[in-house]
N, C-alpha and C positions, 0 to 999 in steps of 0.2 A: 580154197573158195571164200570169198568175202561174203558173209550173210548181211543181207540188209535187215536191221533190227525193226523197222517198221514193216517190211513186208512179212517177216516172221511172225510179229504181233498180229497182223492181219489174218494170216494163215491160221494161227492158234485160235483166234477169235471166231474164225470161220469154221473151223472144226468143232468148237464148242457149240456153236449155233447149230449146225446141222444134227448134233447129238440132242440137244435140247428141244429143236423144233418137233422131232419126230415123237415126243413125249408131252408137248403142251397141249392144253385144252383149246376148243375152237373147231367150229365146223367149216372145212374147207368149202364145202358145198355151197352153205349161206355165205361165206366170205366172197366166193366168185360173185354170187348174186348182187351182194351189197356193192362189190368193186364195178360191177357192170352197170348197176343203177346210179350210183352215187360219184364215183371216181372217174370214169369214163369221159366225162365231159372235159376233164383237163390232162388226164393220163391214160396212156396206152400201156400195154404190156412191151412192146417192142419198138415203139417210136417215140421221139420227144415231141411233145404238144406243148401247151402253156405250162404243163409240169413236164418233169422228166419221165422217162420210160420206167416202168416199175416191174418189169418182168425179172430182172437180177437185182432188185434193191436188197434183197435179205443178203447180209454179209458184205455187202458194198460200203466202202468210205462215203461218209456223207458229203455232198457237194463235189462229186467227182465223176458223175456218169459222163461218158464221152459226148461231147457236141451240144451240150446243154449251157445256156446261159443262166447260171444261178444268181441269186441276190448276193450282195456282197458278204451278208451275215453266213449265209449257209455255204457260199464258196470258202469262207475260211474254217468252217468246222473241220473236224478230224476225227470225230466218233466213227464207229462202225455200225450201221443198221444192225442191231441185234433186235430179238424179240422185245427185250425191255424198251429199247430206244424208239422201236416202232410204236410200241404201245403209247409211250409217253408223247411223241408226236403226233399221233391221232387225238390224244386226249387234249393237249393244247400245244399246237406247234410254237407259239410264241414264248412258252416257258422253257422249252428245249433249247430253242435257237432265237434269241432275242434279234428283232430285225429281219427275220425271214419273210418271204412273200407270201406263204399259203394262208388265205384268209379262210380256212375251213378246218371244221373239227369233227370228230365222231362223237357223239355224246353218250352213246350205250356202250358199257364195258363190254357187253357180250358181242356187239357189233365189231368193237375194236379187236377182240380176241379172235374173231371169225375171219377178219379182213387180214389181221396178220399172219392166221394159219394158212390163209390163202397163198399170200406172197411168199410164205416160206415153202410151201408145197411146190411152188415154181421153181424155186432155186434147188430144192430136192430132187426134182423131176422135170428138167427142162423141156422135155417133149409133152408136158401137160398143158402148154399154152394153147 
C-alpha cells in the first residue's frame, strides 16, 4: 500500500491535537457562549456562511473546508488547525495568514482559550453540536 505522506502527517497532527485538547485550559461552556454571541454572525457549526463552517475546524487543514470560497491567501495555506494555530488566528488572523479576509480578532486571551476549547470539544465529541 502506498502511503500518502501528507495524509499521514495530517493523521499524526490530528492524533496529537486530540491528546492535547483534552488537557488544555479553557472553559468549553464559556467558549460556546462566546461563539454564539460573537462568531455566529459569520460562522455556523455545520453550514458555510460568510465564513466556513467551524464544527470540524479542529484538526482540519486550513483553507480546505468543502464548498467554501476562501481568500486566495487562505486557500494557499497548508497548516493544520491545531490549538496553537487557532489561538494565533484568533489573536491576529493577518499575522498568521497575510492577505486573508477575516477582519475580526478576539482580544482577550481567556476568551480565545475558551473558544478554542469549545471548537476542540466539537471535534472530540461530534454529538455535542
